[in-house]
MIKOL-640399 format. One record per residue (C-alpha): x, y, z; residue number from 1; residue in three letters. Coordinates in steps of 0.25 Angstrom, whole numbers, plus 2048, in hexadecimal, padded with zeros to 3 digits. Layout:
N
ATOM    xx    yy    zz   seq   type
ATOM     X     Y     Z   NUM    ala
...
//
This chain:
77
ATOM    xx    yy    zz   seq   type
ATOM   7E5   F19   D5E     1    arg
ATOM   7DE   F0D   D56     2    glu
ATOM   7D4   F09   D61     3    gln
ATOM   7C9   F13   D61     4    ala
ATOM   7C4   F10   D70     5    pro
ATOM   7D2   F12   D76     6    leu
ATOM   7D4   F1F   D6E     7    leu
ATOM   7C6   F24   D72     8    ala
ATOM   7C9   F20   D81     9    asn
ATOM   7D6   F28   D80    10    ala
ATOM   7CF   F34   D7B    11    ile
ATOM   7C3   F33   D84    12    ala
ATOM   7CD   F33   D90    13    asn
ATOM   7D4   F3F   D8B    14    arg
ATOM   7C7   F47   D89    15    val
ATOM   7C1   F42   D96    16    thr
ATOM   7CD   F45   D9F    17    tyr
ATOM   7D5   F4F   D98    18    gly
ATOM   7E4   F4E   D93    19    glu
ATOM   7EE   F4B   D9E    20    gly
ATOM   7E4   F44   DA7    21    his
ATOM   7E8   F36   DAB    22    pro
ATOM   7DB   F30   DA7    23    leu
ATOM   7DD   F36   D99    24    ala
ATOM   7E9   F2E   D96    25    ala
ATOM   7E8   F22   D8D    26    asn
ATOM   7EA   F15   D96    27    glu
ATOM   7F2   F0F   D8A    28    leu
ATOM   7FC   F1A   D8A    29    gly
ATOM   800   F25   D7F    30    thr
ATOM   806   F22   D72    31    glu
ATOM   813   F27   D77    32    ala
ATOM   812   F1E   D84    33    ser
ATOM   80F   F12   D7C    34    ile
ATOM   81A   F14   D72    35    lys
ATOM   824   F16   D7E    36    ala
ATOM   820   F09   D84    37    thr
ATOM   829   EFD   D80    38    asp
ATOM   829   EEE   D83    39    ala
ATOM   833   EF0   D8F    40    ala
ATOM   829   EFA   D96    41    ala
ATOM   81D   EF0   D93    42    leu
ATOM   825   EE4   D98    43    arg
ATOM   829   EEC   DA5    44    gly
ATOM   81B   EF1   DA8    45    phe
ATOM   816   EE2   DA6    46    trp
ATOM   821   EDC   DAF    47    gln
ATOM   81E   EE7   DBA    48    ala
ATOM   80F   EE6   DBA    49    his
ATOM   80A   ED8   DB5    50    tyr
ATOM   80F   ED0   DC0    51    arg
ATOM   809   EC4   DC7    52    pro
ATOM   809   ECB   DD5    53    glu
ATOM   800   ED5   DCE    54    asn
ATOM   7F6   ECB   DC9    55    ala
ATOM   7E9   EC6   DCF    56    thr
ATOM   7E2   EB9   DCB    57    leu
ATOM   7D3   EBA   DCE    58    val
ATOM   7CC   EAD   DCE    59    val
ATOM   7BD   EA9   DD0    60    ala
ATOM   7B7   E9C   DD1    61    gly
ATOM   7B5   E90   DDA    62    asp
ATOM   7C3   E8B   DDD    63    leu
ATOM   7CD   E8B   DE8    64    ser
ATOM   7DA   E92   DEA    65    glu
ATOM   7E1   E85   DE8    66    ala
ATOM   7DA   E82   DDB    67    glu
ATOM   7DC   E90   DD6    68    leu
ATOM   7EB   E8F   DD9    69    arg
ATOM   7EC   E82   DD1    70    ala
ATOM   7E6   E89   DC5    71    leu
ATOM   7ED   E96   DC5    72    val
ATOM   7FB   E92   DCA    73    glu
ATOM   7FF   E8B   DBD    74    pro
ATOM   7FB   E97   DB5    75    leu
ATOM   801   EA2   DBE    76    phe
ATOM   80B   E9C   DC7    77    gly
//
């Protein structure tokens, strides 16, 4: 409620799409849903979705695959 652009966007979506439309919902959730979210739920979401096998490393430049591996394996394993 303290950030005018987010509030304006939420109101604009409700006016544009109408109450109850999926695109009218605030992507940050409702006040009730935010209050109902606890640390365990956030931790569970993080552990389920933020996984190494779901990540992609995009690299551009003049280096070989071997050179790239030597640079990133110490950082990412």
